[in-house]
N, C-alpha and C positions, 0 to 999 in steps of 0.2 A: 504494500500500500504506500502511495506517495505521501511524503510529508506535506504539511500545510504550505510551506514555502514552495515546494516543487509543484504542487497542484495549482497554486496561484500563478506561478510562472507559465505553466502549461496553458491555463485559461487565457493568459495574455497572448501567448503565441498563437492560439486558435483565432483570436480576434484579429491579430496582425495578418494571418493568412487570408482571412476574409477581406480585410482592407486591401490587400494586394490585388485581389480580384476586382474590387470596387474601383481601385485606381486604374487598373488596366482598361476596364470598361469605359471610364470617363476619358481616358487618354485617347482611346480608339474613336470615341464620339467627338473628340475635339472640344470637350467641355472646358470652360474657363470660369474663374471665380471660385466661390466656395462649393465644395462637394460634401455630401453627408458621409462621414467616415464613422465607423463604430468606435466607441470608447474601448481602449485596449487595456483596461484595468483587469485585475485578477478576480473580480467578483463573477461567479458563474451565472448569475441571473441579471447582469447589467445589460440594459437595452438603450443606454444613452447614445445619442448621435453627437459627434463632434464636427462642427463645420470647419473645414480646412481647405486651403488651396492645394493643388497637386504639388506645387513647389514647396509648400510648408511640409507636406507629407514626406517628400523626398529628403528634406533636411533632417527630419526625425529618423528616417530609415537609413541615413548614411552611417549610423552606428547601430549594430544589431542589439545592443543593450538598451537602446532608447525606445520609448513607447509614448504615444499620445493618449492622454486620459482626460476625462471631463474634470473640471474643477471640483476639488473635494474627493476625488476618487483615487488619490495616490495612497499607497500603503507604505508608511515610513519604515516598517521592519524589513522590507525587501528592496526598497528603491528610494531615491532622493530626487526632489524636484530640481531640475537644472535650468528650466525656462518656464516662465509664466506668460503665455500669449494672450491671456484674458479669456478667449473662447475655449482654450484647452491648455493643459500643462504638458510639458515634456519631462518625463521621468527617466532616470537611468538606474538600471538594476545594480544592486550592491554586489560586491565580490562574493564568490562562493556559489551556492546552488542557484540563486536567481540569475546571476550573470551567465553561468554555464548553460542553464536551460535556454535562456534567451538566445545565446549564440548557437547552441546545437539545433534549436528549432527554427532558426532563421531560414526562410525559403530561398532567400537570395544567396545564402552560403551553400545550401545543400543542392540547389538547382544547377550550379555551375560545375 
């Protein structure tokens, strides 16, 4: 059975995978401005939508340990806030299990 830290990190990775598909669809359609991305927090029942531009999402995704979450959705035990964009927070996984899971589950790292 996965630890609480590991399960939260896995939940975040699942949201990130879905956001990758959302981003690809909007890029293909040539969408500009804000797009509705899913909150990438570790809460298994979170349904919050985070408005971001595709450029903002790419900035977050430049580091596999970083995730975009709705304000108030960060979990200080496994991540720290590195940017507050108002509409969303950018969090970075703390070293150890959270960072390892984030890196191991990064679709951009495993796809190449």
